[in-house]
C-alpha positions in Angstrom: 15.4 -210.5 92.2 17.2 -213.5 93.8 20.4 -211.8 93.9 18.7 -208.9 96.0 17.1 -211.5 98.3 20.5 -213.2 98.5 22.2 -209.8 99.7 19.4 -209.2 102.0 19.9 -212.2 103.5 23.6 -211.9 103.8 23.4 -208.6 105.1 21.2 -209.8 107.9 23.5 -212.5 108.8 25.9 -210.2 109.2 23.7 -208.2 111.6 23.1 -211.4 113.6 27.0 -211.7 113.5 27.9 -208.5 115.0 25.0 -208.6 117.7 26.5 -212.1 119.0 30.0 -210.8 119.0 29.1 -207.8 121.1 26.2 -209.9 123.2 27.3 -210.1 126.6 30.1 -207.6 126.6 31.0 -203.8 127.1 32.3 -203.4 123.9 31.2 -201.0 121.3 34.1 -201.7 118.6 31.3 -203.5 116.4 28.6 -201.1 116.5 29.8 -198.9 113.5 30.1 -202.3 111.5 26.6 -203.2 112.6 25.3 -200.0 111.6 27.2 -199.7 108.4 24.9 -203.3 107.8 22.0 -202.2 108.9 22.3 -198.9 106.6 23.2 -201.4 103.5 19.8 -203.3 104.2 17.9 -199.8 104.2 19.4 -198.7 101.0 18.8 -202.4 99.5 15.1 -202.3 100.4 14.6 -198.7 99.5 16.0 -199.5 95.9 13.3 -200.0 93.3 15.4 -200.5 90.2 13.7 -201.7 87.7 10.2 -202.4 90.0 12.2 -205.3 91.7 11.2 -204.4 94.9 11.3 -206.8 98.2 8.3 -205.4 99.8 5.7 -208.4 100.2 8.4 -211.0 100.1 7.6 -213.3 103.1 11.2 -214.0 104.0 11.8 -210.1 104.2 8.8 -209.0 105.8 9.6 -211.7 108.3 12.7 -209.5 109.5 11.5 -206.1 108.8 10.4 -205.8 112.6 13.6 -206.9 114.2 15.7 -204.9 111.8 13.7 -201.6 112.9 14.6 -202.5 116.4 17.9 -203.4 115.8 18.5 -199.8 114.1 16.7 -198.4 116.8 19.0 -200.1 119.2 22.3 -199.0 117.4 20.9 -195.5 117.4 20.3 -195.6 120.9 23.6 -197.0 122.0 25.6 -194.6 119.6 23.6 -191.7 121.3 24.3 -193.0 124.8 28.5 -193.7 123.6 28.5 -189.9 122.2 27.2 -188.6 125.3 29.5 -191.0 127.7 32.5 -189.6 125.6 31.4 -186.0 125.7 30.9 -186.2 129.4 34.3 -188.0 129.8 36.2 -186.3 126.9 36.9 -189.6 125.6 38.0 -189.1 121.8 37.9 -192.8 121.1 34.2 -193.3 122.2 33.2 -190.0 120.5 35.0 -191.2 117.2 33.1 -194.9 117.2 29.8 -192.9 118.1 30.2 -190.6 115.1 31.7 -193.3 112.7 28.2 -195.4 113.6 25.9 -192.2 112.9 28.0 -191.4 109.9 27.7 -195.2 108.5 23.7 -194.8 109.2 23.6 -191.6 107.6 22.5 -189.3 110.4 26.1 -187.7 111.5 25.0 -184.6 110.2 21.8 -184.1 111.8 22.9 -185.9 115.2 25.7 -183.7 115.6 23.3 -180.5 115.0 21.1 -181.6 117.6 24.0 -182.5 120.1 25.3 -178.8 119.8 21.5 -177.5 119.7 20.9 -179.3 123.1 24.3 -178.2 125.0 23.6 -174.7 123.6 20.1 -174.7 124.9 21.2 -176.3 128.5 24.0 -173.7 128.5 21.4 -170.9 127.9 19.1 -171.9 130.5 22.2 -171.6 133.2 23.2 -168.3 132.0 19.8 -166.8 132.0 19.1 -168.3 135.5 22.5 -167.3 137.1 23.1 -164.0 135.8 18.7 -163.3 136.1 19.1 -159.5 137.8 15.8 -160.8 139.7 17.2 -164.1 141.0 20.4 -162.1 142.3 18.2 -159.7 144.2 15.9 -162.7 145.9 19.3 -164.2 146.8 20.6 -160.8 148.0 17.2 -160.5 150.1 17.3 -164.1 151.5 21.1 -164.0 152.5 21.4 -164.2 156.1 25.1 -162.8 156.2 25.2 -159.5 158.2 27.9 -158.3 155.9 26.9 -154.5 154.3 24.8 -155.2 151.5 27.3 -154.1 148.6 29.5 -156.5 150.5 26.7 -159.5 149.9 25.7 -158.3 146.4 29.6 -158.7 145.1 29.7 -162.4 147.1 26.4 -163.2 145.5 27.6 -161.9 142.0 30.9 -163.6 141.7 29.4 -166.9 143.1 27.0 -167.0 139.8 30.0 -166.0 137.8 31.9 -168.8 139.1 29.0 -171.1 138.4 28.4 -169.5 134.8 31.9 -169.8 133.6 32.2 -173.4 134.8 29.1 -174.2 132.8 30.4 -172.7 129.9 34.0 -174.1 130.3 32.1 -177.6 130.6 30.2 -176.7 127.4 33.0 -175.6 125.4 35.4 -178.6 126.5 33.0 -181.2 125.4 32.3 -179.5 122.3 35.8 -178.9 121.3 36.5 -182.7 121.5 34.0 -183.2 119.1 35.5 -180.8 116.8 38.8 -182.4 117.3 37.4 -185.6 116.6 35.5 -184.7 113.3 38.7 -183.1 112.1 41.2 -185.8 112.7 38.9 -188.5 111.5 38.2 -190.1 107.9 35.8 -192.8 106.7 38.0 -195.6 106.0 35.6 -196.2 102.9 34.9 -192.9 101.6 37.9 -191.2 102.8 35.5 -188.1 103.8 36.5 -186.0 106.6 33.9 -186.0 108.9 33.9 -182.1 109.7 33.5 -181.3 106.0 29.9 -183.6 106.1 28.5 -180.9 108.8 30.6 -177.7 107.9 30.3 -176.5 104.0 33.3 -175.4 102.7 34.4 -172.0 103.8 31.9 -171.5 106.2 32.2 -171.2 109.7 28.8 -171.8 110.6 29.5 -174.9 112.5 32.1 -173.1 114.9 29.9 -170.4 115.5 26.8 -172.6 116.5 29.1 -174.0 119.6 30.0 -170.7 120.4 26.7 -168.8 120.2 25.3 -170.1 123.5 28.0 -168.3 125.4 27.1 -164.8 123.6 23.9 -164.4 125.9 26.3 -163.1 128.5 26.1 -160.2 126.9 22.6 -159.3 127.1 23.0 -160.9 130.9 26.2 -158.4 132.0 23.8 -155.6 130.6 20.6 -156.0 132.7 22.7 -157.0 135.9 24.7 -153.8 135.2 21.3 -151.7 134.9 19.9 -153.1 138.0 22.8 -152.9 140.2 24.9 -150.0 139.4 27.1 -150.6 142.7 29.2 -153.1 140.8 30.8 -150.8 138.5 33.7 -150.6 141.3 34.0 -154.0 141.0 35.0 -154.3 137.3 39.0 -154.9 137.5 37.8 -158.4 139.3 34.8 -159.2 136.6 37.4 -158.3 134.2 40.0 -160.6 135.4 37.2 -163.8 136.0 36.6 -162.7 132.5 40.1 -163.2 131.3 40.3 -166.5 133.3 37.6 -167.8 131.3 38.7 -166.8 128.2 42.2 -167.8 128.4 41.0 -171.5 129.4 38.4 -171.2 126.4 41.4 -170.5 124.2 42.8 -173.8 125.5 40.5 -175.8 125.0 38.6 -174.4 121.9 41.1 -171.8 120.1 38.5 -170.0 117.4 41.4 -169.4 114.7 42.9 -172.9 115.6 39.9 -174.5 115.1 39.3 -173.3 111.6 43.1 -173.9 110.6 42.8 -177.6 111.6 39.8 -178.4 109.4 41.6 -176.6 106.8 44.6 -179.0 107.3 42.0 -181.6 106.3 40.4 -180.0 103.8 41.0 -176.5 102.3 38.2 -174.3 104.4 38.4 -170.7 104.8 40.8 -169.4 107.3 39.1 -166.4 108.4 38.3 -165.3 111.7 34.7 -166.1 112.6 32.6 -163.2 114.4 32.0 -164.6 118.0 35.5 -164.6 118.9 36.5 -164.9 122.5 38.1 -161.6 123.0 35.8 -159.6 121.0 33.1 -161.5 123.0 34.8 -160.3 126.2 34.9 -156.6 125.1 31.1 -156.8 123.9 29.8 -158.0 127.2 32.2 -155.4 129.8 32.1 -152.6 127.3 29.6 -150.6 129.1 30.9 -151.2 132.2 34.2 -150.9 131.3 33.2 -147.2 130.0 31.1 -146.4 133.4 34.4 -147.5 135.4 36.7 -145.3 133.6 34.4 -142.6 134.1 34.6 -142.8 137.6 38.2 -143.7 137.9 38.9 -140.4 135.6 36.1 -138.6 138.4 38.2 -139.8 141.0 41.5 -139.1 139.9 40.3 -135.3 138.8 38.8 -134.9 142.1 41.9 -135.3 144.1 44.2 -133.5 141.5 41.5 -130.5 142.1 42.0 -131.0 145.9 45.7 -130.6 145.7 45.0 -127.5 142.9 42.8 -126.2 145.7 45.2 -126.4 148.5 47.7 -124.9 146.0 45.5 -121.6 145.5 45.4 -121.6 149.2 49.1 -121.0 149.9 49.5 -118.0 147.2 49.9 -115.2 148.8 46.7 -112.6 148.0 48.5 -109.9 146.2 51.9 -108.9 145.3 52.6 -106.7 148.6 52.0 -109.7 151.1 54.1 -112.0 148.6 56.9 -109.4 148.5 57.3 -109.2 152.2 59.5 -110.8 154.2 58.3 -113.4 156.6 58.8 -112.1 160.2 62.6 -112.2 161.6 63.1 -115.7 162.9 59.5 -116.8 162.0 60.7 -119.7 160.0 63.5 -120.4 162.5 61.5 -120.5 165.6 57.9 -121.5 164.0 58.6 -124.8 162.4 54.4 -125.5 161.9 54.5 -122.7 160.1 56.6 -124.4 157.4 54.8 -127.9 157.6 51.1 -126.3 157.4 52.5 -124.4 154.1 53.5 -128.4 152.7 51.0 -129.6 150.5 49.8 -133.6 151.5 49.5 -135.2 148.2 49.4 -138.9 149.6 45.7 -139.3 149.0 46.0 -138.7 144.9 49.5 -140.7 145.2 47.2 -143.4 147.0 44.3 -142.7 144.5 46.6 -143.3 141.8 48.3 -146.8 143.4 44.5 -148.0 144.0 43.9 -147.5 140.1 47.0 -149.2 138.9 47.0 -152.2 141.2 43.2 -152.4 139.9 44.5 -152.5 136.5 47.2 -155.3 136.7 45.4 -158.0 135.5 44.7 -156.6 132.2 46.9 -154.9 129.9 44.4 -152.8 127.9 42.8 -151.7 131.4 46.3 -150.6 132.2 46.7 -148.5 129.1 43.8 -146.9 129.7 44.2 -146.1 133.6 47.5 -144.7 132.9 45.8 -142.1 130.2 43.5 -141.2 133.2 46.7 -140.6 135.4 48.1 -138.6 133.2 45.4 -136.3 132.4 45.2 -135.9 136.4 48.8 -134.7 136.6 48.9 -132.6 134.0 45.9 -130.8 135.5 48.1 -130.0 138.7 51.2 -129.5 136.3 49.6 -126.7 134.0 48.2 -125.1 137.1 51.6 -125.1 138.9 53.1 -123.7 135.8 50.5 -120.9 135.7 50.9 -119.9 139.1 54.4 -120.0 139.9 56.2 -116.6 141.1 58.7 -115.3 138.8 59.2 -112.0 140.2 62.4 -110.6 142.2 60.8 -111.2 145.6 60.4 -114.9 144.6 64.1 -115.6 143.6 66.4 -112.7 145.0 68.1 -114.4 148.2 68.7 -112.7 151.0 68.8 -113.3 154.7 65.1 -113.8 155.4 62.8 -115.5 153.4 59.6 -113.9 151.3 56.0 -115.3 151.4 56.2 -115.6 147.8 59.7 -118.0 148.3 57.2 -119.9 150.5 54.7 -120.4 148.0 57.3 -121.5 145.5 58.7 -123.7 148.0 55.2 -125.7 148.4 55.0 -125.8 144.3 58.7 -127.7 144.2 57.7 -129.5 147.0 54.3 -130.4 145.4 55.8 -131.4 142.1 58.7 -133.4 143.3 56.8 -135.4 145.6 54.5 -136.3 143.0 57.2 -137.0 140.5 58.8 -139.6 143.4 55.9 -141.3 144.6 54.1 -141.7 141.3 57.1 -143.0 139.6 57.8 -145.5 142.4 54.3 -146.7 141.8 54.5 -146.9 137.8 58.0 -148.9 138.1 55.9 -151.6 139.9 53.9 -152.1 137.0 55.2 -154.8 134.3 55.4 -154.0 130.8 54.7 -156.8 128.7 54.7 -154.9 125.0 55.3 -152.0 123.1 51.8 -150.9 123.6 52.3 -151.1 127.5 55.9 -149.3 127.4 54.4 -146.2 125.2 51.4 -145.7 127.5 53.4 -145.6 131.0 56.4 -143.9 129.2 53.8 -141.1 128.0 52.8 -140.8 131.8 56.4 -140.8 132.9 57.1 -138.1 130.7 54.7 -136.0 132.0 55.8 -137.1 135.4 59.7 -136.2 134.3 57.5 -132.6 133.2 56.9 -132.2 136.9 60.4 -132.7 137.8 61.6 -130.1 135.5 59.1 -127.4 136.5 60.3 -127.8 140.1 64.2 -127.8 138.8 63.6 -124.7 136.6 62.1 -123.1 140.1 64.5 -124.4 142.2 67.5 -123.0 139.1 66.2 -119.3 139.1 66.4 -119.5 143.1 70.2 -121.2 143.2 71.4 -119.0 140.6 70.4 -116.3 143.3 71.8 -117.9 145.7 75.3 -118.5 144.1 75.2 -114.5 143.3 74.6 -113.8 146.6 77.4 -116.1 148.2 79.8 -114.8 145.5 79.3 -111.0 146.1 82.0 -110.9 148.8 84.3 -113.5 147.5 86.3 -110.6 145.5 88.0 -109.5 148.5 89.5 -113.0 147.9 91.9 -111.6 145.0 93.4 -109.0 146.9 97.1 -109.4 147.9 96.7 -107.7 151.0 95.3 -110.9 152.5 95.3 -110.8 156.0 91.9 -109.7 157.6 90.5 -109.1 154.3 90.4 -112.7 153.1 89.5 -114.0 156.5 86.4 -111.3 156.6 85.3 -112.5 153.2 85.0 -116.1 154.5 83.3 -115.6 157.4 80.7 -113.5 155.6 80.3 -116.3 153.7 79.6 -118.8 156.5 77.4 -116.2 158.0 75.5 -115.8 154.9 75.4 -119.5 154.5 74.2 -119.9 158.0 71.2 -117.3 157.6 70.5 -118.9 154.0 69.6 -122.1 155.7 68.1 -121.2 158.4 65.5 -118.5 156.9 65.6 -119.9 153.3 66.8 -123.2 152.4 64.4 -124.7 155.3 61.9 -124.5 153.3 62.9 -127.0 150.8 65.2 -129.6 152.8 62.5 -131.3 154.2 61.4 -132.5 150.9 63.5 -135.6 150.7 64.0 -135.6 146.9 66.8 -135.9 145.1 66.7 -132.9 142.7 67.2 -130.4 145.7 70.3 -132.5 147.1 71.6 -132.5 143.0 71.0 -128.3 143.2 73.4 -128.0 146.3 76.1 -130.2 144.7 75.8 -127.9 141.9 75.9 -125.0 143.8 79.0 -126.2 145.9 81.2 -127.0 142.5 80.3 -123.4 141.2 81.7 -121.9 144.5 84.5 -124.1 144.5 85.1 -123.0 140.5 85.0 -119.5 141.3 87.0 -119.3 144.5 89.8 -121.4 142.4 89.6 -119.1 139.4 89.8 -116.1 142.3 92.7 -117.5 144.6 94.7 -118.7 141.3 94.7 -115.1 139.9 96.1 -113.5 143.3 99.6 -111.9 142.5 102.4 -111.4 144.0 103.2 -114.8 145.2 105.4 -114.2 148.2 105.8 -116.9 150.5 103.4 -115.2 153.5 100.8 -114.9 150.4 101.1 -118.5 149.8 100.6 -119.8 153.1 97.5 -117.2 153.7 96.1 -118.8 150.2 96.4 -122.3 151.7 94.7 -121.3 154.9 91.8 -120.0 152.6 91.7 -123.4 151.0 91.7 -125.1 154.1 88.9 -123.1 155.5 86.9 -123.0 152.0 87.4 -126.6 152.2 85.1 -126.8 155.5 82.4 -123.9 154.1 81.9 -126.4 151.1 81.5 -129.4 153.3 78.8 -127.6 155.3 76.9 -127.0 152.1 76.9 -130.5 150.7 79.2 -133.7 152.0 82.9 -133.6 150.6 82.0 -137.3 149.3 78.9 -136.0 147.3 80.7 -133.0 145.7 83.2 -135.0 143.6 85.6 -134.0 141.3 85.3 -130.2 142.4 86.0 -131.1 146.0 89.6 -133.2 144.4 90.3 -130.2 142.6 90.3 -127.7 145.5 92.5 -130.6 147.6 94.7 -130.4 144.7 95.6 -126.6 144.5 96.1 -126.7 147.8 99.0 -129.3 147.3 100.0 -127.2 144.1 100.6 -124.3 146.4 102.8 -126.2 148.5 105.5 -127.3 145.6 108.5 -125.5 144.8 109.1 -124.5 141.0 111.6 -127.4 140.5 108.9 -129.9 141.9 106.2 -128.5 139.9 108.1 -128.8 136.5 108.9 -132.0 137.2 105.8 -133.1 138.1 104.2 -131.8 134.9 107.0 -133.2 132.8 107.4 -136.7 134.2 107.3 -139.1 131.4 106.2 -142.7 132.2 104.2 -143.8 134.8 102.9 -140.6 136.7 103.8 -140.3 140.5 101.2 -139.3 143.3 101.4 -135.5 143.0 101.0 -135.7 139.1 98.1 -137.9 139.7 96.8 -135.3 142.2 97.5 -132.3 140.0 95.4 -134.1 137.2 92.3 -133.2 139.3 92.9 -129.4 138.2 91.4 -127.9 135.3 93.5 -126.4 132.7 92.4 -123.0 133.4 93.1 -123.1 136.7 96.7 -124.1 135.9 97.1 -121.7 133.8 96.2 -119.1 136.1 98.4 -120.6 139.0 101.6 -121.3 137.0 101.5 -118.0 134.5 104.2 -116.4 136.8 106.0 -119.5 138.2 107.1 -121.4 135.1 109.0 -119.7 132.3 107.4 -118.8 129.1 109.3 -121.1 127.3 107.9 -124.1 126.8 104.6 -123.1 126.8 102.5 -123.6 129.8 100.0 -125.4 127.2 102.5 -127.4 126.2 103.2 -128.8 129.6 99.8 -129.4 130.3 99.3 -131.5 126.9 96.4 -129.1 126.0 95.3 -127.5 123.0 94.5 -123.8 122.9 90.7 -124.7 122.3 90.3 -126.5 125.5 91.8 -123.6 127.4 89.3 -121.4 125.6 86.4 -123.2 126.4 87.1 -123.0 129.9 87.8 -119.2 129.6 84.3 -119.0 128.9 83.0 -119.0 131.9 80.3 -116.5 133.2 80.2 -116.1 136.7 79.3 -112.3 138.1 82.1 -112.2 140.6 84.5 -112.2 137.7 83.5 -108.9 136.7 85.8 -107.7 139.8 88.8 -109.3 138.7 88.7 -108.4 134.9 91.4 -106.0 134.8 93.4 -108.0 136.9 92.8 -111.2 134.9 93.1 -109.2 131.7 96.7 -108.1 132.5 97.7 -111.3 133.5 96.7 -112.7 130.5 98.2 -109.9 127.9 101.7 -110.4 129.4 101.4 -113.9 129.2 100.0 -113.8 125.4 102.8 -110.9 124.5 105.1 -113.4 125.7 104.1 -116.4 123.3 103.4 -114.2 120.4 105.7 -116.1 118.2 103.8 -119.3 119.0 101.1 -120.5 116.4 99.2 -122.4 119.3 99.7 -119.2 121.5 98.6 -116.8 118.8 95.4 -118.5 118.7 95.1 -118.9 122.3 95.9 -115.4 122.5 93.0 -114.8 120.1 90.4 -116.8 122.3 91.6 -114.6 125.4 91.0 -110.9 123.5 87.5 -112.5 122.6 86.8 -113.9 125.8 87.7 -110.5 127.4 85.6 -108.2 125.1 82.5 -110.3 125.8 83.1 -110.3 129.6 83.8 -106.2 129.3 81.2 -105.8 126.8 
């Protein structure tokens, strides 16, 4: 008993010493020590071992009231210190206060009360700010002259800002509490403070800190039910939620919280259910669903408008569609062309609006891309269904038909969609594989629009090529003079008619596809021209001069279709052929056999295709060594070029065959020549068959 009384008096003296050292100062460093001493006194007084209780002993009873007040003062000071530490996010003050409560055996109870108080306060803020009734009152009391929808948006985002700020303050304060409890151990027992509150393997502690934020789910549902007009503001609301989630993650990352606790004591590392990203999705799930539904409806409405305009442009029946447009109508009445063009700008603008609204969120961007893809597919499917493939839609003549006019409308619509939407998509950044996948699908659909337009143009340009090649057979005759000049004049005249009465339908589209088709057409015509003039026999001096004149005239003709710098290699080949004609046999042989560094003539002749050289040289050079030897090419390379399928070659089969036969028989003893001869025979059979 005497030892217990002595211990009691010693502890009381320590308490007085702690209080004396803190008197007159703002220091709280002695607070945990005083709390520990008071706790030791409490345990000593409650110890009734062997019936040796200190109750009733005068020296003890005299100190009882003072000790009670001292303990109350320590609890009050610790509470104020903890409150101040949380408000200023001072980890030192929080640590001192928590240590004091731990020493008094009250840490778990105090921490849970702090979390409960903050949670209750936050719930009040969320409930008040996001109460639909309060929003309605603020809306009715607003003196602003703005439209009602604009006032609603202003009030809503003001209240969201206040709410998110309060939520962030709540999480910031309590995250400091968690961090201190994760990092702090009791110096005597070595217990990590967080394990004294959160049971091992449990995530209840961090759940409780996040739980009041989930009140937002109910509030957002009520607001949406009361004010359906906020659906259009979903992207902006989503942006505000994303900002909060990002800030919350910086202050209180859910996964990291449990892992940090695990570093102090092995706890479960599973995600707790109220994780911020999932919370955001739950809060905005219904709003997102309604927004996407409206977005799809807007895009489909715009797509339906485009489809309707396509239907209005289509000829009512085959008789009307196949009939030519009034002679000179397109040339004189540009309004007829302009009125037939479909304005896709409203649809493109709608797509641009949706993409711009979705830029702040990757997931929303993916969903919007899917909506746009569906709308574009509607237009593309209709275009494929309605395009006209009959003879009156593809056969080129001097006057366009109504079917050709309709097809030009389809081409213009599809190419403008491809160009404008691809440009809009390229402005959207890709931040991950999912972004690339969704944007890639949409770009693939847009590429389908371009491919469909190209298929319509390909059919038309194939017909144009045949239309222009038809008179070119006259170039083959040795009796050149008026015939070749007349042939080239006919070409100029046919092109002028096509340009004025048919191709004017496409020239205003402003897309690369049409220009590419013109370049391919010009390249094909140059190739056919070279095949024909290289087969002219016999090559007298006058004939060579005549061919050179034809080449010059054809250069002007081809440049009229497509600028020479865009034609590229075929145009260089045309010029090289003119050089070839001016060379003597000796100069030609030298140019082809020059060893080492080639001269300018050799370089220019390199632009000529092997088949053109083969035709042009078959009579000018001796059959030994073989021409293909001089050109350093194999028979297989020749054979590939022989398999041309120009329809105009049908007019020159016998002439070409005679030349090939003579050339093949002269080289029949050469294995390479024999192989080439077999290729030529096979080609001739295909052409004649």
